[in-house]
LUMLUMDREN-2810 file (N, C-alpha, C; in Angstrom, 1 decimal):
<atoms>
<atom><aa>X</aa><ch>A</ch><at>N</at><xx>132.8</xx><yy>102.8</yy><zz>108.4</zz></atom>
<atom><aa>X</aa><ch>A</ch><at>CA</at><xx>132.6</xx><yy>103.1</yy><zz>109.4</zz></atom>
<atom><aa>X</aa><ch>A</ch><at>C</at><xx>132.4</xx><yy>104.6</yy><zz>110.2</zz></atom>
<atom><aa>X</aa><ch>A</ch><at>N</at><xx>131.3</xx><yy>104.9</yy><zz>110.7</zz></atom>
<atom><aa>X</aa><ch>A</ch><at>CA</at><xx>131.1</xx><yy>106.5</yy><zz>110.7</zz></atom>
<atom><aa>X</aa><ch>A</ch><at>C</at><xx>132.7</xx><yy>106.9</yy><zz>111.3</zz></atom>
<atom><aa>X</aa><ch>A</ch><at>N</at><xx>132.0</xx><yy>108.3</yy><zz>111.8</zz></atom>
<atom><aa>X</aa><ch>A</ch><at>CA</at><xx>133.1</xx><yy>109.0</yy><zz>112.4</zz></atom>
<atom><aa>X</aa><ch>A</ch><at>C</at><xx>133.3</xx><yy>108.9</yy><zz>113.4</zz></atom>
<atom><aa>X</aa><ch>A</ch><at>N</at><xx>132.2</xx><yy>108.6</yy><zz>114.7</zz></atom>
<atom><aa>X</aa><ch>A</ch><at>CA</at><xx>131.7</xx><yy>108.4</yy><zz>115.7</zz></atom>
<atom><aa>X</aa><ch>A</ch><at>C</at><xx>133.1</xx><yy>106.9</yy><zz>116.1</zz></atom>
<atom><aa>X</aa><ch>A</ch><at>N</at><xx>132.5</xx><yy>105.6</yy><zz>115.2</zz></atom>
<atom><aa>X</aa><ch>A</ch><at>CA</at><xx>133.6</xx><yy>104.7</yy><zz>115.5</zz></atom>
<atom><aa>X</aa><ch>A</ch><at>C</at><xx>134.7</xx><yy>104.3</yy><zz>115.5</zz></atom>
<atom><aa>X</aa><ch>A</ch><at>N</at><xx>135.2</xx><yy>105.3</yy><zz>114.4</zz></atom>
<atom><aa>X</aa><ch>A</ch><at>CA</at><xx>137.0</xx><yy>105.7</yy><zz>113.8</zz></atom>
<atom><aa>X</aa><ch>A</ch><at>C</at><xx>137.1</xx><yy>105.9</yy><zz>114.8</zz></atom>
<atom><aa>X</aa><ch>A</ch><at>N</at><xx>136.4</xx><yy>107.3</yy><zz>115.9</zz></atom>
<atom><aa>X</aa><ch>A</ch><at>CA</at><xx>137.6</xx><yy>107.9</yy><zz>116.6</zz></atom>
<atom><aa>X</aa><ch>A</ch><at>C</at><xx>137.3</xx><yy>107.0</yy><zz>117.5</zz></atom>
<atom><aa>X</aa><ch>A</ch><at>N</at><xx>136.3</xx><yy>106.3</yy><zz>118.1</zz></atom>
<atom><aa>X</aa><ch>A</ch><at>CA</at><xx>136.1</xx><yy>105.5</yy><zz>119.7</zz></atom>
<atom><aa>X</aa><ch>A</ch><at>C</at><xx>137.5</xx><yy>104.3</yy><zz>119.0</zz></atom>
<atom><aa>X</aa><ch>A</ch><at>N</at><xx>137.0</xx><yy>103.7</yy><zz>117.7</zz></atom>
<atom><aa>X</aa><ch>A</ch><at>CA</at><xx>138.4</xx><yy>102.6</yy><zz>117.6</zz></atom>
<atom><aa>X</aa><ch>A</ch><at>C</at><xx>139.7</xx><yy>102.4</yy><zz>117.7</zz></atom>
<atom><aa>X</aa><ch>A</ch><at>N</at><xx>140.1</xx><yy>103.8</yy><zz>117.2</zz></atom>
<atom><aa>X</aa><ch>A</ch><at>CA</at><xx>141.2</xx><yy>104.1</yy><zz>117.1</zz></atom>
<atom><aa>X</aa><ch>A</ch><at>C</at><xx>141.8</xx><yy>104.7</yy><zz>118.5</zz></atom>
<atom><aa>X</aa><ch>A</ch><at>N</at><xx>140.8</xx><yy>105.4</yy><zz>119.5</zz></atom>
<atom><aa>X</aa><ch>A</ch><at>CA</at><xx>141.1</xx><yy>105.2</yy><zz>120.6</zz></atom>
<atom><aa>X</aa><ch>A</ch><at>C</at><xx>141.2</xx><yy>104.4</yy><zz>121.6</zz></atom>
<atom><aa>X</aa><ch>A</ch><at>N</at><xx>140.4</xx><yy>103.3</yy><zz>121.2</zz></atom>
<atom><aa>X</aa><ch>A</ch><at>CA</at><xx>140.3</xx><yy>101.6</yy><zz>122.0</zz></atom>
<atom><aa>X</aa><ch>A</ch><at>C</at><xx>141.3</xx><yy>101.0</yy><zz>121.8</zz></atom>
<atom><aa>X</aa><ch>A</ch><at>N</at><xx>142.1</xx><yy>100.9</yy><zz>120.5</zz></atom>
<atom><aa>X</aa><ch>A</ch><at>CA</at><xx>143.4</xx><yy>100.4</yy><zz>120.2</zz></atom>
<atom><aa>X</aa><ch>A</ch><at>C</at><xx>144.3</xx><yy>100.9</yy><zz>120.8</zz></atom>
<atom><aa>X</aa><ch>A</ch><at>N</at><xx>144.1</xx><yy>102.3</yy><zz>120.8</zz></atom>
<atom><aa>X</aa><ch>A</ch><at>CA</at><xx>145.2</xx><yy>103.5</yy><zz>121.8</zz></atom>
<atom><aa>X</aa><ch>A</ch><at>C</at><xx>145.5</xx><yy>102.9</yy><zz>123.3</zz></atom>
<atom><aa>X</aa><ch>A</ch><at>N</at><xx>144.3</xx><yy>102.6</yy><zz>123.6</zz></atom>
<atom><aa>X</aa><ch>A</ch><at>CA</at><xx>144.5</xx><yy>102.0</yy><zz>125.4</zz></atom>
<atom><aa>X</aa><ch>A</ch><at>C</at><xx>144.4</xx><yy>101.0</yy><zz>125.3</zz></atom>
<atom><aa>X</aa><ch>A</ch><at>N</at><xx>144.6</xx><yy>100.0</yy><zz>124.7</zz></atom>
<atom><aa>X</aa><ch>A</ch><at>CA</at><xx>145.0</xx><yy>99.0</yy><zz>124.8</zz></atom>
<atom><aa>X</aa><ch>A</ch><at>C</at><xx>146.8</xx><yy>98.7</yy><zz>124.4</zz></atom>
<atom><aa>X</aa><ch>A</ch><at>N</at><xx>147.1</xx><yy>99.1</yy><zz>123.8</zz></atom>
<atom><aa>X</aa><ch>A</ch><at>CA</at><xx>148.6</xx><yy>99.7</yy><zz>123.4</zz></atom>
<atom><aa>X</aa><ch>A</ch><at>C</at><xx>149.0</xx><yy>100.3</yy><zz>125.0</zz></atom>
<atom><aa>X</aa><ch>A</ch><at>N</at><xx>148.7</xx><yy>101.2</yy><zz>126.1</zz></atom>
<atom><aa>X</aa><ch>A</ch><at>CA</at><xx>148.9</xx><yy>102.0</yy><zz>126.7</zz></atom>
<atom><aa>X</aa><ch>A</ch><at>C</at><xx>148.9</xx><yy>100.8</yy><zz>128.3</zz></atom>
<atom><aa>X</aa><ch>A</ch><at>N</at><xx>147.8</xx><yy>100.1</yy><zz>127.9</zz></atom>
<atom><aa>X</aa><ch>A</ch><at>CA</at><xx>146.9</xx><yy>98.8</yy><zz>129.4</zz></atom>
<atom><aa>X</aa><ch>A</ch><at>C</at><xx>148.3</xx><yy>98.3</yy><zz>129.2</zz></atom>
<atom><aa>X</aa><ch>A</ch><at>N</at><xx>148.9</xx><yy>97.0</yy><zz>128.0</zz></atom>
<atom><aa>X</aa><ch>A</ch><at>CA</at><xx>149.5</xx><yy>96.3</yy><zz>127.8</zz></atom>
<atom><aa>X</aa><ch>A</ch><at>C</at><xx>151.1</xx><yy>97.0</yy><zz>128.1</zz></atom>
<atom><aa>X</aa><ch>A</ch><at>N</at><xx>151.3</xx><yy>98.1</yy><zz>127.6</zz></atom>
<atom><aa>X</aa><ch>A</ch><at>CA</at><xx>152.5</xx><yy>99.0</yy><zz>128.2</zz></atom>
<atom><aa>X</aa><ch>A</ch><at>C</at><xx>152.9</xx><yy>99.2</yy><zz>129.8</zz></atom>
<atom><aa>X</aa><ch>A</ch><at>N</at><xx>151.6</xx><yy>99.4</yy><zz>130.6</zz></atom>
<atom><aa>X</aa><ch>A</ch><at>CA</at><xx>151.8</xx><yy>99.7</yy><zz>131.7</zz></atom>
<atom><aa>X</aa><ch>A</ch><at>C</at><xx>150.7</xx><yy>99.2</yy><zz>132.2</zz></atom>
<atom><aa>X</aa><ch>A</ch><at>N</at><xx>150.0</xx><yy>98.0</yy><zz>132.6</zz></atom>
<atom><aa>X</aa><ch>A</ch><at>CA</at><xx>149.3</xx><yy>97.8</yy><zz>133.5</zz></atom>
<atom><aa>X</aa><ch>A</ch><at>C</at><xx>148.1</xx><yy>98.6</yy><zz>133.9</zz></atom>
<atom><aa>X</aa><ch>A</ch><at>N</at><xx>147.9</xx><yy>99.8</yy><zz>133.6</zz></atom>
<atom><aa>X</aa><ch>A</ch><at>CA</at><xx>147.2</xx><yy>100.6</yy><zz>134.2</zz></atom>
<atom><aa>X</aa><ch>A</ch><at>C</at><xx>146.3</xx><yy>100.7</yy><zz>133.3</zz></atom>
<atom><aa>X</aa><ch>A</ch><at>N</at><xx>145.5</xx><yy>99.7</yy><zz>134.2</zz></atom>
<atom><aa>X</aa><ch>A</ch><at>CA</at><xx>143.7</xx><yy>99.2</yy><zz>133.6</zz></atom>
<atom><aa>X</aa><ch>A</ch><at>C</at><xx>142.7</xx><yy>100.6</yy><zz>134.1</zz></atom>
<atom><aa>X</aa><ch>A</ch><at>N</at><xx>143.0</xx><yy>101.5</yy><zz>134.7</zz></atom>
<atom><aa>X</aa><ch>A</ch><at>CA</at><xx>142.5</xx><yy>102.6</yy><zz>135.8</zz></atom>
<atom><aa>X</aa><ch>A</ch><at>C</at><xx>141.8</xx><yy>103.5</yy><zz>134.3</zz></atom>
<atom><aa>X</aa><ch>A</ch><at>N</at><xx>142.6</xx><yy>103.8</yy><zz>133.2</zz></atom>
<atom><aa>X</aa><ch>A</ch><at>CA</at><xx>142.5</xx><yy>104.8</yy><zz>132.4</zz></atom>
<atom><aa>X</aa><ch>A</ch><at>C</at><xx>141.7</xx><yy>104.8</yy><zz>131.5</zz></atom>
<atom><aa>X</aa><ch>A</ch><at>N</at><xx>140.9</xx><yy>103.1</yy><zz>131.4</zz></atom>
<atom><aa>X</aa><ch>A</ch><at>CA</at><xx>139.8</xx><yy>103.0</yy><zz>131.0</zz></atom>
<atom><aa>X</aa><ch>A</ch><at>C</at><xx>138.7</xx><yy>103.6</yy><zz>131.4</zz></atom>
<atom><aa>X</aa><ch>A</ch><at>N</at><xx>138.0</xx><yy>103.5</yy><zz>132.5</zz></atom>
<atom><aa>X</aa><ch>A</ch><at>CA</at><xx>137.3</xx><yy>104.1</yy><zz>133.9</zz></atom>
<atom><aa>X</aa><ch>A</ch><at>C</at><xx>136.9</xx><yy>105.2</yy><zz>133.9</zz></atom>
<atom><aa>X</aa><ch>A</ch><at>N</at><xx>138.4</xx><yy>105.9</yy><zz>133.4</zz></atom>
<atom><aa>X</aa><ch>A</ch><at>CA</at><xx>138.8</xx><yy>107.4</yy><zz>133.4</zz></atom>
<atom><aa>X</aa><ch>A</ch><at>C</at><xx>138.5</xx><yy>108.2</yy><zz>132.3</zz></atom>
<atom><aa>X</aa><ch>A</ch><at>N</at><xx>138.7</xx><yy>107.1</yy><zz>131.0</zz></atom>
<atom><aa>X</aa><ch>A</ch><at>CA</at><xx>138.0</xx><yy>107.7</yy><zz>129.7</zz></atom>
<atom><aa>X</aa><ch>A</ch><at>C</at><xx>136.8</xx><yy>107.8</yy><zz>129.6</zz></atom>
<atom><aa>X</aa><ch>A</ch><at>N</at><xx>136.0</xx><yy>106.5</yy><zz>129.9</zz></atom>
<atom><aa>X</aa><ch>A</ch><at>CA</at><xx>134.6</xx><yy>106.1</yy><zz>130.3</zz></atom>
<atom><aa>X</aa><ch>A</ch><at>C</at><xx>134.0</xx><yy>107.4</yy><zz>130.9</zz></atom>
<atom><aa>X</aa><ch>A</ch><at>N</at><xx>134.4</xx><yy>108.0</yy><zz>132.0</zz></atom>
<atom><aa>X</aa><ch>A</ch><at>CA</at><xx>133.4</xx><yy>109.1</yy><zz>132.7</zz></atom>
<atom><aa>X</aa><ch>A</ch><at>C</at><xx>133.6</xx><yy>110.3</yy><zz>131.6</zz></atom>
<atom><aa>X</aa><ch>A</ch><at>N</at><xx>135.1</xx><yy>110.6</yy><zz>131.6</zz></atom>
<atom><aa>X</aa><ch>A</ch><at>CA</at><xx>135.1</xx><yy>111.8</yy><zz>130.7</zz></atom>
<atom><aa>X</aa><ch>A</ch><at>C</at><xx>134.0</xx><yy>111.9</yy><zz>128.6</zz></atom>
<atom><aa>X</aa><ch>A</ch><at>N</at><xx>134.4</xx><yy>110.5</yy><zz>128.4</zz></atom>
<atom><aa>X</aa><ch>A</ch><at>CA</at><xx>133.4</xx><yy>110.4</yy><zz>127.4</zz></atom>
<atom><aa>X</aa><ch>A</ch><at>C</at><xx>132.1</xx><yy>110.1</yy><zz>127.3</zz></atom>
<atom><aa>X</aa><ch>A</ch><at>N</at><xx>131.5</xx><yy>109.5</yy><zz>128.6</zz></atom>
<atom><aa>X</aa><ch>A</ch><at>CA</at><xx>130.1</xx><yy>109.7</yy><zz>129.3</zz></atom>
<atom><aa>X</aa><ch>A</ch><at>C</at><xx>129.8</xx><yy>110.9</yy><zz>129.9</zz></atom>
<atom><aa>X</aa><ch>A</ch><at>N</at><xx>130.7</xx><yy>111.9</yy><zz>130.3</zz></atom>
<atom><aa>X</aa><ch>A</ch><at>CA</at><xx>130.2</xx><yy>113.0</yy><zz>130.5</zz></atom>
<atom><aa>X</aa><ch>A</ch><at>C</at><xx>129.9</xx><yy>114.1</yy><zz>129.5</zz></atom>
<atom><aa>X</aa><ch>A</ch><at>N</at><xx>130.6</xx><yy>114.0</yy><zz>127.9</zz></atom>
<atom><aa>X</aa><ch>A</ch><at>CA</at><xx>130.2</xx><yy>114.1</yy><zz>126.8</zz></atom>
<atom><aa>X</aa><ch>A</ch><at>C</at><xx>129.9</xx><yy>114.6</yy><zz>126.3</zz></atom>
<atom><aa>X</aa><ch>A</ch><at>N</at><xx>129.7</xx><yy>112.6</yy><zz>125.5</zz></atom>
<atom><aa>X</aa><ch>A</ch><at>CA</at><xx>128.9</xx><yy>111.7</yy><zz>124.7</zz></atom>
<atom><aa>X</aa><ch>A</ch><at>C</at><xx>128.5</xx><yy>110.8</yy><zz>125.1</zz></atom>
<atom><aa>X</aa><ch>A</ch><at>N</at><xx>127.1</xx><yy>110.2</yy><zz>125.4</zz></atom>
<atom><aa>X</aa><ch>A</ch><at>CA</at><xx>127.3</xx><yy>108.8</yy><zz>125.9</zz></atom>
<atom><aa>X</aa><ch>A</ch><at>C</at><xx>127.4</xx><yy>108.1</yy><zz>124.1</zz></atom>
<atom><aa>X</aa><ch>A</ch><at>N</at><xx>126.9</xx><yy>108.5</yy><zz>123.1</zz></atom>
<atom><aa>X</aa><ch>A</ch><at>CA</at><xx>127.4</xx><yy>108.1</yy><zz>121.5</zz></atom>
<atom><aa>X</aa><ch>A</ch><at>C</at><xx>129.1</xx><yy>107.2</yy><zz>121.7</zz></atom>
<atom><aa>X</aa><ch>A</ch><at>N</at><xx>129.6</xx><yy>108.5</yy><zz>121.8</zz></atom>
<atom><aa>X</aa><ch>A</ch><at>CA</at><xx>131.1</xx><yy>108.4</yy><zz>121.7</zz></atom>
<atom><aa>X</aa><ch>A</ch><at>C</at><xx>131.5</xx><yy>107.2</yy><zz>122.9</zz></atom>
<atom><aa>X</aa><ch>A</ch><at>N</at><xx>130.9</xx><yy>107.6</yy><zz>124.1</zz></atom>
<atom><aa>X</aa><ch>A</ch><at>CA</at><xx>131.1</xx><yy>106.1</yy><zz>125.6</zz></atom>
<atom><aa>X</aa><ch>A</ch><at>C</at><xx>131.0</xx><yy>104.8</yy><zz>125.0</zz></atom>
<atom><aa>X</aa><ch>A</ch><at>N</at><xx>129.7</xx><yy>104.6</yy><zz>123.9</zz></atom>
<atom><aa>X</aa><ch>A</ch><at>CA</at><xx>129.1</xx><yy>103.7</yy><zz>123.7</zz></atom>
<atom><aa>X</aa><ch>A</ch><at>C</at><xx>130.2</xx><yy>102.6</yy><zz>123.2</zz></atom>
<atom><aa>X</aa><ch>A</ch><at>N</at><xx>130.3</xx><yy>103.9</yy><zz>122.1</zz></atom>
<atom><aa>X</aa><ch>A</ch><at>CA</at><xx>131.5</xx><yy>103.1</yy><zz>120.8</zz></atom>
<atom><aa>X</aa><ch>A</ch><at>C</at><xx>132.6</xx><yy>102.7</yy><zz>121.5</zz></atom>
<atom><aa>X</aa><ch>A</ch><at>N</at><xx>133.1</xx><yy>103.6</yy><zz>122.4</zz></atom>
<atom><aa>X</aa><ch>A</ch><at>CA</at><xx>134.3</xx><yy>103.2</yy><zz>122.7</zz></atom>
<atom><aa>X</aa><ch>A</ch><at>C</at><xx>134.9</xx><yy>101.8</yy><zz>123.4</zz></atom>
<atom><aa>X</aa><ch>A</ch><at>N</at><xx>133.6</xx><yy>101.9</yy><zz>124.2</zz></atom>
<atom><aa>X</aa><ch>A</ch><at>CA</at><xx>132.8</xx><yy>100.7</yy><zz>125.0</zz></atom>
<atom><aa>X</aa><ch>A</ch><at>C</at><xx>132.8</xx><yy>99.3</yy><zz>124.2</zz></atom>
<atom><aa>X</aa><ch>A</ch><at>N</at><xx>132.5</xx><yy>99.5</yy><zz>122.9</zz></atom>
<atom><aa>X</aa><ch>A</ch><at>CA</at><xx>131.7</xx><yy>98.2</yy><zz>122.5</zz></atom>
<atom><aa>X</aa><ch>A</ch><at>C</at><xx>133.7</xx><yy>97.8</yy><zz>120.9</zz></atom>
<atom><aa>X</aa><ch>A</ch><at>N</at><xx>133.6</xx><yy>99.1</yy><zz>121.0</zz></atom>
<atom><aa>X</aa><ch>A</ch><at>CA</at><xx>135.2</xx><yy>98.7</yy><zz>120.3</zz></atom>
<atom><aa>X</aa><ch>A</ch><at>C</at><xx>136.7</xx><yy>98.1</yy><zz>121.4</zz></atom>
<atom><aa>X</aa><ch>A</ch><at>N</at><xx>136.7</xx><yy>98.7</yy><zz>122.3</zz></atom>
<atom><aa>X</aa><ch>A</ch><at>CA</at><xx>137.1</xx><yy>98.1</yy><zz>123.4</zz></atom>
<atom><aa>X</aa><ch>A</ch><at>C</at><xx>137.0</xx><yy>96.5</yy><zz>123.7</zz></atom>
<atom><aa>X</aa><ch>A</ch><at>N</at><xx>135.9</xx><yy>96.2</yy><zz>124.1</zz></atom>
<atom><aa>X</aa><ch>A</ch><at>CA</at><xx>135.2</xx><yy>94.6</yy><zz>123.8</zz></atom>
<atom><aa>X</aa><ch>A</ch><at>C</at><xx>135.8</xx><yy>94.0</yy><zz>123.3</zz></atom>
<atom><aa>X</aa><ch>A</ch><at>N</at><xx>135.6</xx><yy>94.4</yy><zz>121.4</zz></atom>
<atom><aa>X</aa><ch>A</ch><at>CA</at><xx>135.7</xx><yy>93.7</yy><zz>120.2</zz></atom>
<atom><aa>X</aa><ch>A</ch><at>C</at><xx>137.0</xx><yy>93.4</yy><zz>120.4</zz></atom>
<atom><aa>X</aa><ch>A</ch><at>N</at><xx>138.1</xx><yy>94.2</yy><zz>120.3</zz></atom>
<atom><aa>X</aa><ch>A</ch><at>CA</at><xx>139.1</xx><yy>93.9</yy><zz>120.1</zz></atom>
<atom><aa>X</aa><ch>A</ch><at>C</at><xx>139.4</xx><yy>93.0</yy><zz>121.3</zz></atom>
<atom><aa>X</aa><ch>A</ch><at>N</at><xx>139.2</xx><yy>93.7</yy><zz>122.7</zz></atom>
<atom><aa>X</aa><ch>A</ch><at>CA</at><xx>139.9</xx><yy>92.3</yy><zz>123.4</zz></atom>
<atom><aa>X</aa><ch>A</ch><at>C</at><xx>139.4</xx><yy>91.1</yy><zz>123.2</zz></atom>
<atom><aa>X</aa><ch>A</ch><at>N</at><xx>138.4</xx><yy>90.8</yy><zz>123.2</zz></atom>
<atom><aa>X</aa><ch>A</ch><at>CA</at><xx>137.9</xx><yy>89.3</yy><zz>122.4</zz></atom>
<atom><aa>X</aa><ch>A</ch><at>C</at><xx>138.7</xx><yy>88.8</yy><zz>121.5</zz></atom>
<atom><aa>X</aa><ch>A</ch><at>N</at><xx>138.7</xx><yy>89.6</yy><zz>120.8</zz></atom>
<atom><aa>X</aa><ch>A</ch><at>CA</at><xx>139.8</xx><yy>89.2</yy><zz>119.4</zz></atom>
<atom><aa>X</aa><ch>A</ch><at>C</at><xx>141.0</xx><yy>88.7</yy><zz>119.9</zz></atom>
<atom><aa>X</aa><ch>A</ch><at>N</at><xx>142.4</xx><yy>89.6</yy><zz>120.7</zz></atom>
<atom><aa>X</aa><ch>A</ch><at>CA</at><xx>143.0</xx><yy>89.3</yy><zz>121.4</zz></atom>
<atom><aa>X</aa><ch>A</ch><at>C</at><xx>143.3</xx><yy>87.8</yy><zz>122.1</zz></atom>
<atom><aa>X</aa><ch>A</ch><at>N</at><xx>142.2</xx><yy>87.8</yy><zz>122.9</zz></atom>
<atom><aa>X</aa><ch>A</ch><at>CA</at><xx>142.2</xx><yy>86.4</yy><zz>123.6</zz></atom>
<atom><aa>X</aa><ch>A</ch><at>C</at><xx>141.8</xx><yy>85.4</yy><zz>122.5</zz></atom>
<atom><aa>X</aa><ch>A</ch><at>N</at><xx>140.5</xx><yy>85.7</yy><zz>121.3</zz></atom>
<atom><aa>X</aa><ch>A</ch><at>CA</at><xx>140.6</xx><yy>84.4</yy><zz>120.7</zz></atom>
<atom><aa>X</aa><ch>A</ch><at>C</at><xx>141.7</xx><yy>84.0</yy><zz>120.4</zz></atom>
<atom><aa>X</aa><ch>A</ch><at>N</at><xx>142.6</xx><yy>84.9</yy><zz>119.9</zz></atom>
<atom><aa>X</aa><ch>A</ch><at>CA</at><xx>143.2</xx><yy>84.6</yy><zz>118.7</zz></atom>
<atom><aa>X</aa><ch>A</ch><at>C</at><xx>144.4</xx><yy>83.8</yy><zz>119.6</zz></atom>
<atom><aa>X</aa><ch>A</ch><at>N</at><xx>144.8</xx><yy>84.7</yy><zz>120.8</zz></atom>
<atom><aa>X</aa><ch>A</ch><at>CA</at><xx>145.7</xx><yy>84.1</yy><zz>121.5</zz></atom>
<atom><aa>X</aa><ch>A</ch><at>C</at><xx>145.2</xx><yy>82.4</yy><zz>122.1</zz></atom>
<atom><aa>X</aa><ch>A</ch><at>N</at><xx>144.2</xx><yy>82.3</yy><zz>122.5</zz></atom>
<atom><aa>X</aa><ch>A</ch><at>CA</at><xx>143.5</xx><yy>80.9</yy><zz>121.8</zz></atom>
<atom><aa>X</aa><ch>A</ch><at>C</at><xx>144.1</xx><yy>80.0</yy><zz>121.0</zz></atom>
<atom><aa>X</aa><ch>A</ch><at>N</at><xx>143.6</xx><yy>80.7</yy><zz>119.8</zz></atom>
<atom><aa>X</aa><ch>A</ch><at>CA</at><xx>143.7</xx><yy>79.6</yy><zz>118.4</zz></atom>
<atom><aa>X</aa><ch>A</ch><at>C</at><xx>145.4</xx><yy>79.3</yy><zz>118.6</zz></atom>
<atom><aa>X</aa><ch>A</ch><at>N</at><xx>146.0</xx><yy>80.1</yy><zz>118.4</zz></atom>
<atom><aa>X</aa><ch>A</ch><at>CA</at><xx>147.7</xx><yy>80.0</yy><zz>118.7</zz></atom>
<atom><aa>X</aa><ch>A</ch><at>C</at><xx>148.2</xx><yy>79.1</yy><zz>119.6</zz></atom>
<atom><aa>X</aa><ch>A</ch><at>N</at><xx>147.8</xx><yy>79.2</yy><zz>120.6</zz></atom>
<atom><aa>X</aa><ch>A</ch><at>CA</at><xx>147.8</xx><yy>77.7</yy><zz>121.4</zz></atom>
<atom><aa>X</aa><ch>A</ch><at>C</at><xx>147.3</xx><yy>76.3</yy><zz>121.1</zz></atom>
<atom><aa>X</aa><ch>A</ch><at>N</at><xx>146.6</xx><yy>76.3</yy><zz>120.3</zz></atom>
<atom><aa>X</aa><ch>A</ch><at>CA</at><xx>146.2</xx><yy>75.4</yy><zz>120.2</zz></atom>
<atom><aa>X</aa><ch>A</ch><at>C</at><xx>146.3</xx><yy>74.9</yy><zz>119.0</zz></atom>
<atom><aa>X</aa><ch>A</ch><at>N</at><xx>146.5</xx><yy>75.4</yy><zz>117.9</zz></atom>
<atom><aa>X</aa><ch>A</ch><at>CA</at><xx>147.7</xx><yy>75.7</yy><zz>116.4</zz></atom>
<atom><aa>X</aa><ch>A</ch><at>C</at><xx>149.5</xx><yy>74.8</yy><zz>117.5</zz></atom>
<atom><aa>X</aa><ch>A</ch><at>N</at><xx>150.0</xx><yy>75.3</yy><zz>118.1</zz></atom>
<atom><aa>X</aa><ch>A</ch><at>CA</at><xx>151.0</xx><yy>75.0</yy><zz>118.5</zz></atom>
<atom><aa>X</aa><ch>A</ch><at>C</at><xx>150.8</xx><yy>73.9</yy><zz>119.3</zz></atom>
<atom><aa>X</aa><ch>A</ch><at>N</at><xx>149.8</xx><yy>73.6</yy><zz>119.9</zz></atom>
<atom><aa>X</aa><ch>A</ch><at>CA</at><xx>150.0</xx><yy>72.2</yy><zz>121.2</zz></atom>
<atom><aa>X</aa><ch>A</ch><at>C</at><xx>149.3</xx><yy>70.8</yy><zz>120.4</zz></atom>
<atom><aa>X</aa><ch>A</ch><at>N</at><xx>148.5</xx><yy>71.4</yy><zz>118.8</zz></atom>
<atom><aa>X</aa><ch>A</ch><at>CA</at><xx>148.8</xx><yy>70.3</yy><zz>117.5</zz></atom>
<atom><aa>X</aa><ch>A</ch><at>C</at><xx>150.1</xx><yy>70.2</yy><zz>116.8</zz></atom>
<atom><aa>X</aa><ch>A</ch><at>N</at><xx>150.6</xx><yy>71.5</yy><zz>116.3</zz></atom>
<atom><aa>X</aa><ch>A</ch><at>CA</at><xx>151.7</xx><yy>71.0</yy><zz>115.9</zz></atom>
<atom><aa>X</aa><ch>A</ch><at>C</at><xx>153.0</xx><yy>70.3</yy><zz>116.5</zz></atom>
<atom><aa>X</aa><ch>A</ch><at>N</at><xx>152.2</xx><yy>69.9</yy><zz>117.7</zz></atom>
<atom><aa>X</aa><ch>A</ch><at>CA</at><xx>153.3</xx><yy>69.9</yy><zz>119.2</zz></atom>
<atom><aa>X</aa><ch>A</ch><at>C</at><xx>153.5</xx><yy>67.8</yy><zz>119.1</zz></atom>
<atom><aa>X</aa><ch>A</ch><at>N</at><xx>152.0</xx><yy>67.8</yy><zz>119.7</zz></atom>
<atom><aa>X</aa><ch>A</ch><at>CA</at><xx>151.3</xx><yy>66.9</yy><zz>119.3</zz></atom>
<atom><aa>X</aa><ch>A</ch><at>C</at><xx>151.6</xx><yy>65.9</yy><zz>117.4</zz></atom>
<atom><aa>X</aa><ch>A</ch><at>N</at><xx>151.8</xx><yy>66.5</yy><zz>116.4</zz></atom>
<atom><aa>X</aa><ch>A</ch><at>CA</at><xx>152.2</xx><yy>65.7</yy><zz>115.1</zz></atom>
<atom><aa>X</aa><ch>A</ch><at>C</at><xx>153.8</xx><yy>65.5</yy><zz>115.1</zz></atom>
<atom><aa>X</aa><ch>A</ch><at>N</at><xx>154.4</xx><yy>66.4</yy><zz>115.7</zz></atom>
<atom><aa>X</aa><ch>A</ch><at>CA</at><xx>155.9</xx><yy>66.0</yy><zz>115.8</zz></atom>
<atom><aa>X</aa><ch>A</ch><at>C</at><xx>156.0</xx><yy>64.6</yy><zz>116.6</zz></atom>
<atom><aa>X</aa><ch>A</ch><at>N</at><xx>155.4</xx><yy>64.9</yy><zz>118.0</zz></atom>
<atom><aa>X</aa><ch>A</ch><at>CA</at><xx>155.6</xx><yy>63.3</yy><zz>118.4</zz></atom>
<atom><aa>X</aa><ch>A</ch><at>C</at><xx>155.2</xx><yy>62.3</yy><zz>117.8</zz></atom>
<atom><aa>X</aa><ch>A</ch><at>N</at><xx>154.3</xx><yy>62.3</yy><zz>117.4</zz></atom>
<atom><aa>X</aa><ch>A</ch><at>CA</at><xx>153.3</xx><yy>60.9</yy><zz>116.4</zz></atom>
<atom><aa>X</aa><ch>A</ch><at>C</at><xx>154.2</xx><yy>60.9</yy><zz>115.2</zz></atom>
<atom><aa>X</aa><ch>A</ch><at>N</at><xx>155.3</xx><yy>62.0</yy><zz>114.5</zz></atom>
<atom><aa>X</aa><ch>A</ch><at>CA</at><xx>156.2</xx><yy>60.9</yy><zz>113.6</zz></atom>
<atom><aa>X</aa><ch>A</ch><at>C</at><xx>157.5</xx><yy>60.6</yy><zz>113.8</zz></atom>
</atoms>
């Protein structure tokens, strides 16, 4: 990745950790405001990274649930 994407991804990761710990979703809008006022490129990279990481987290959680359900159904059948 380039510098912009690297910095945006690092920020997105830290924001996700912060939101998970505090529940403070407002920080995202605040950061988007700061980034957008100074660099539209940085804002877009941050939002993209945030969406991709959150989507990946949700997809992995769904997969884990499906695997758990499958394993439970296998142990019931045996």
